[in-house]
N, C-alpha and C positions, 0 to 999 in steps of 0.2 A: 087638953093638949098633951101630947106625949113628949118624952125627952127628945126624941128624934125630930119631931116637928118644931119644938122650941129651939133646938140647936140650928136647924135650917133657917128659921126666921131670924134668929140672932145673927147668923152669918150674912144673910141677905141685907139686913139693916146695917151691919158693919160695913159692907161694901158700898153703901150709900154715904158713908161718913167721909168727908174730905180728908181727915187726918189719916184714915186707913188707906185711902187711895194714894195719898202722898208717900206712904211708907211701903216700898216695894216688897220688903220681907213679910210684913203683915198681910198685905194683899195676896201675895203668892201662896201663903199658907191656906188661904180661903178659896183659891181658884185651882181646880184640878188640872194637872198637866195635859189632860185630854180635852180641856175646855173648848167649847164651840159656842159662838153667839151669832144669831141672825139679827142684825141691827134693823132699825126702823126702815131704813132705805134699802134693805136687802143685802147689805155688805156682810161678809163673813169675817169673824174675828176668831183668833185662836189665843192660846195662853200668852204667848210672847207679845202679840199685837195689843191685847187688852192691857197687859202690864205696862207696855210702852205708852199707851194712851193715858192710863192713870197717871204715870209719872210725868207726862208732858203737860198735863192740865195745871195751869198756874192757880186757878181757883175754880171752885164749883159752887154754883148757886144752891140755895137751900132747896131740898127736895121734900115735898109733902107726900106722905104715903097714906093711902086709904084702901079699903077692901082687902086688907092683908088676910090671906088664908094659907093653910098648909095641910097637905094630906099625904099619908104614907102610900107609896105605890108598891113597894116591896120591902123586904127586911132592911135593905141598905139604901133605899131611894125615897126621897121626899120631893113632892112637887109644891113649890111656893108660887102663889099668884097674888098680884096686887096692882094697884094703879098708882103711878107716880105722877106728880104734877110739879113742873118747874115753870114759873112765870106764865101761868095760864095755858100751858101746853101739857095735856095729859096723855099718858102712854100706859096701855095695859101690858103688864109684864108677867112672864112666867119663867121660872128657873127650876132645874132639876138638881138636887143636892144628893151627893153620894157619900156614904160613910166609908172611910178608908182607915188604914192603920195610923194615920196622922190626924184623924178627926173628920168632921163634915166639910166637904168642899163642893163648890158649884161646878157642875160639869157641862151644863147647857143653860143658855139664857136666850130669850126672845122678847123683843119689845115691839108692839104694834100701836101706832098713834091712833088716838081716839079723835075723830073729827066732830 
């Protein structure tokens, strides 16, 4: 594992932490201003919308993570893939992390439910 892939995985896991999601400043440092997410139902999220969603969630159930992997796509880009499971519902997830002048930030995320 390289420093880049380790940083992207650490960021991804941090964004699954309810304490990080509840702290707008911390979450904002991990989410790129150009962030886009394609949700499980096809909804598009941007930086402002996802931070609002994080802040409005009163509690988040425990997320189990499996199949975590990361691979470098380019000098400043890392793809992170994994499966998240919450209450017997599993979702295959992928995120693209970009190295910026303020550190590694997620710029794209997509979740696809596994049936």
